[in-house]
LOFIZA-465892 format. One line per 2 residues: their letters; for each residue x, y negated, z negated of N, C-alpha, C, O, CB. Coordinates in steps of 0.05 Angstrom, whole numbers, padded with zeros to 5 digits. Atoms other than C-alpha are relative to their C-alpha. Glycine has a CB too. Layout:
// LOFIZA-465892
a = X,Y,Z,X,Y,Z,X,Y,Z,X,Y,Z,X,Y,Z | ...
// end
This chain:
// LOFIZA-465892
md = 00007,00015,00024,00221,00049,00370,00001,-00030,00007,00019,-00039,00021,00018,00006,-00024 | 00000,00029,-00004,00204,-00024,00370,00011,-00012,-00026,-00003,-00014,-00046,-00029,-00010,00006
yl = -00013,00010,00023,00253,-00056,00323,-00012,-00026,-00010,-00011,-00033,-00034,00029,-00005,00006 | 00012,00025,00008,00216,-00122,00322,-00024,00006,-00019,-00028,-00009,-00038,-00010,-00016,00025
ki = 00022,-00008,00018,00155,-00087,00291,00011,00008,-00027,-00001,00002,-00048,-00016,00022,00013 | -00011,-00009,00025,00199,-00055,00238,00010,-00023,-00016,00005,-00025,-00040,00024,00020,00005
vn = -00010,00023,00014,00233,-00120,00220,-00024,-00017,-00010,-00023,-00028,-00032,00018,-00017,00018 | 00024,00015,00008,00165,-00155,00219,-00013,00012,-00025,-00021,-00002,-00043,-00020,-00003,00023
yi = 00013,-00014,00023,00137,-00102,00172,00017,-00003,-00025,00005,-00008,-00047,-00003,00030,00007 | -00017,00003,00024,00197,-00107,00125,-00002,-00028,-00011,-00003,-00031,-00035,00030,00006,00008
le = 00003,00028,00010,00191,-00183,00122,-00027,-00004,-00013,-00029,-00018,-00033,00004,-00019,00023 | 00028,00003,00011,00116,-00179,00110,-00002,00014,-00027,-00014,00002,-00046,-00020,00012,00020
ts = 00001,-00015,00025,00124,-00127,00055,00017,-00015,-00021,00009,-00016,-00045,00011,00028,00003 | -00017,00015,00018,00180,-00168,00023,-00014,-00025,-00010,-00013,-00033,-00033,00027,-00007,00012
lv = 00015,00024,00007,00137,-00230,00024,-00023,00006,-00020,-00026,-00008,-00039,-00012,-00014,00025 | 00022,-00008,00018,00078,-00194,-00009,00012,00007,-00027,00000,-00001,-00048,-00016,00023,00012
gs = -00012,-00007,00026,00124,-00165,-00062,00010,-00025,-00015,00007,-00026,-00039,00024,00018,00006 | -00010,00025,00012,00155,-00234,-00075,-00024,-00015,-00012,-00022,-00027,-00034,00015,-00017,00019
ll = 00023,00015,00010,00086,-00265,-00082,-00012,00014,-00025,-00021,00001,-00044,-00022,-00001,00021 | 00009,-00014,00023,00066,-00210,-00131,00018,-00005,-00024,00008,-00008,-00047,-00002,00030,00005
vv = -00019,00006,00022,00129,-00223,-00173,-00006,-00028,-00011,-00008,-00031,-00035,00029,00001,00010 | 00006,00028,00009,00113,-00298,-00176,-00027,00000,-00015,-00029,-00014,-00035,-00002,-00019,00024
li = 00026,-00001,00013,00040,-00282,-00194,00002,00012,-00028,-00009,00002,-00047,-00019,00016,00017 | -00004,-00013,00026,00061,-00235,-00250,00015,-00019,-00020,00007,-00021,-00043,00015,00027,00003
la = -00015,00018,00018,00112,-00285,-00278,-00017,-00024,-00008,-00016,-00032,-00031,00025,-00009,00014 | 00018,00023,00007,00061,-00342,-00275,-00021,00009,-00020,-00027,-00006,-00039,-00013,-00012,00025
lr = 00020,-00011,00019,00009,-00299,-00310,00012,00004,-00027,-00001,-00002,-00047,-00011,00026,00011 | -00014,-00003,00025,00059,-00282,-00364,00004,-00026,-00014,00001,-00028,-00039,00026,00015,00003
ll = -00004,00026,00012,00075,-00355,-00375,-00025,-00013,-00010,-00026,-00025,-00031,00014,-00019,00020 | 00025,00012,00007,00003,-00376,-00378,-00013,00012,-00025,-00023,-00002,-00042,-00020,00001,00023
ik = 00014,-00013,00023,-00023,-00324,-00427,00019,00019,-00014,00013,00042,-00019,-00025,00016,00010 | -00021,-00015,00012,00041,-00300,-00459,-00009,00012,-00028,-00004,00036,-00033,00025,-00017,-00004
nh = 00007,-00009,00027,00014,-00295,-00530,-00025,00016,-00002,-00030,00029,-00022,-00002,-00024,-00019 | 00026,-00014,00001,-00053,-00265,-00512,00000,00026,00016,-00021,00039,00018,-00021,-00018,00011
mk = -00001,-00024,-00017,-00029,-00207,-00469,00017,00021,-00014,00039,00016,-00024,00012,-00006,00028 | -00015,-00022,00012,-00007,-00139,-00496,00024,00007,00018,00022,00003,00042,-00018,00024,-00005
ks = -00023,-00007,-00016,00061,-00114,-00474,-00007,00023,00019,00005,00025,00041,00023,00009,-00018 | 00007,-00022,-00017,00028,-00052,-00445,-00013,-00010,00026,-00009,00002,00047,-00019,00019,-00014
iv = 00012,00011,-00024,-00012,-00095,-00396,00022,-00011,00018,00020,-00009,00043,-00020,-00023,-00008 | -00022,00010,-00016,00052,-00129,-00374,00014,00023,00014,00022,00021,00038,00020,-00016,-00017
yy = -00012,-00023,-00013,00083,-00061,-00361,-00017,00011,00023,-00006,00019,00043,00005,00022,-00021 | 00018,-00010,-00021,00022,-00039,-00321,00001,-00019,00025,00001,-00009,00047,-00029,00001,-00010
lw = -00003,00018,-00023,00028,-00102,-00278,00025,00005,00016,00025,00005,00040,-00001,-00029,-00010 | -00025,-00006,-00014,00101,-00087,-00263,-00001,00027,00014,00010,00030,00035,00023,-00001,-00020
fi = 00003,-00026,-00012,00083,-00015,-00249,-00016,-00002,00026,-00009,00012,00046,-00014,00019,-00019 | 00015,00004,-00024,00031,-00037,-00198,00018,-00012,00022,00016,-00004,00045,-00024,-00018,-00005
li = -00018,00012,-00020,00084,-00080,-00164,00020,00021,00011,00025,00022,00035,00016,-00023,-00013 | -00018,-00021,-00009,00133,-00022,-00162,-00013,00020,00019,-00002,00028,00039,00012,00015,-00024
lk = 00015,-00018,-00018,00080,00023,-00132,-00004,-00013,00028,-00001,00000,00048,-00026,00008,-00012 | 00005,00015,-00025,00064,-00030,-00079,00026,00000,00017,00024,00002,00041,-00009,-00029,-00006
ll = -00025,00001,-00015,00137,-00034,-00060,00009,00028,00009,00023,00030,00030,00022,-00013,-00017 | -00008,-00027,-00007,00148,00041,-00059,-00018,00014,00021,-00008,00029,00037,00002,00017,-00024
ip = 00019,-00012,-00019,00086,00061,-00020,-00002,-00018,00025,-00011,-00041,00023,-00028,00004,-00013 | -00003,00017,-00023,00094,00036,00051,-00027,-00006,00014,-00027,-00019,00035,00018,00013,00020
fs = 00026,00006,-00013,00019,00033,00067,-00020,-00007,-00021,-00016,-00002,-00045,-00009,00024,00018 | 00022,00006,00018,-00045,00008,00037,-00026,00004,00015,-00027,00002,00039,00002,-00030,-00011
pe = 00026,-00005,-00014,-00118,00023,00051,-00011,-00026,00012,-00006,-00048,00002,-00020,00012,-00020 | 00013,00023,-00012,-00157,-00023,00096,-00022,-00010,-00018,-00036,00005,-00032,-00011,00008,00028
sk = 00020,00012,00016,-00203,-00072,00062,-00009,-00026,00012,00006,-00040,00025,00011,-00005,-00029 | 00010,00026,-00009,-00248,-00130,00079,00011,-00023,-00017,00013,-00045,-00007,-00031,00000,-00001
fs = -00009,00020,00018,-00221,-00166,00019,00031,00001,-00002,00042,00014,-00020,-00012,00003,-00028 | -00029,-00001,-00002,-00148,-00177,00037,00010,-00028,00003,-00003,-00046,00015,00010,00018,00023
iy = -00012,00027,-00003,-00102,-00237,00033,00007,-00005,00030,00009,-00028,00038,00026,-00002,-00017 | -00007,00003,-00029,-00085,-00224,00107,-00024,-00011,00015,-00021,-00021,00037,00009,00026,00012
nf = 00024,00011,-00013,-00157,-00243,00125,-00001,-00030,-00001,-00014,-00043,00015,-00025,00012,-00012 | 00000,00029,00003,-00143,-00314,00102,00022,-00013,00016,00022,-00037,00019,00002,-00007,-00029
v = -00023,00011,-00014,-00079,-00322,00142,-00007,-00002,00030,00010,-00011,00045,00025,00018,-00004
// end
């Protein structure tokens, strides 16, 4: 096993999760009164799924393409 790859993956996943948390919180602040509570729960559910599922499908439209 290559521990450097594992640590890199954990850091990368943590960074993406943190960015999603900031995005959700900013979205809630911007449109707090216009968003249903169920939508907020769905946003948090998507974040939880992203953190629990260790892989994601390949896509041309990814934030990693801009880095």
